[in-house]
N, C-alpha and C positions, 0 to 999 in steps of 0.2 A: 508546527501546525498541530492543532488539536481539533479532532472531529468527533464530537460526542454522538453516540447512536441515538436515533429517534424513538427510544422506548425506555421503560423503567422496569417492567415486570414480565419480560418475555423476550422472544426473538426479535431482532431488528436488523436493518441494514443502514449503513451510512457509506457514502462514497464521495470522492472528489475527482473531477476530471480536469486535467491540464492538457490543453491542445497547443502544442508548440511545433514550430518548424525547426528541424535539426540541420546542422551544417553538413555540407557534402564533403565529409572528411572521414578518414579512418586512421587509427582506431577511434572509436567513439563509445563512451560508457556513461552510464548513470550510476552515481554512487550516492547512497542514502543510508539513514539509520531508521530503525523501527522499534517501538516499544509500546506497551499499554500502561495505563495508570493503575496504581494500586487501588483496591477497593477501600472506601472509607467506612466509617461507622454507619451501620444501617444499610449499606449497599451490598448487592449481590456480587460475588466474585465473578469475573469474566471467565468464560471457557476458551477465550482466545480470539484472535483476529486473523482473517486471511488477507494478506497483502498481495496485490497483483500489479504487474506492469504489462500493458498492452501497447503495441506500436504497429503502424502501417501507413500506407500512403494516403489513406483517407478514413473518415469515420466508419464506413461500411467495410473496410478492409483490415481491421485490427486483428492482430494475432497475439496470443499470450507469449511473453518472453520470460516471465518470472511469476512464481506463485509460492507463497510460504504461509503456513499457519503458525502463529506464535502466541505464547502466553507470557513472554519475557517482560519483566517490569524494569529491566535495564536495557539500554540501547544496544541493539544488534546491528552490526554493519552488514550492508548488502551491496552488490554490484551487478549491473545488467549490461551486457554487451549490446550496444545499439548500432554497431557497424553495418549490419546487413540492412 
């Protein structure tokens, strides 16, 4: 998945929400990779991206389970325990 930020010359935010029902089983984990694209000619280098995973019983009850700021241009593996 690629999510370009909505800006070119300054600060900006981009996000993607996935609302899914999780199975009632343990252990349960989310495994994923994260990276950012290299800057191309004429582009400003990124100062990084904050990746977050939030979960809860409903949209108003989300709590953070994972947060990491990364500037990696190569895939970094990550895992979040969703058992609770």
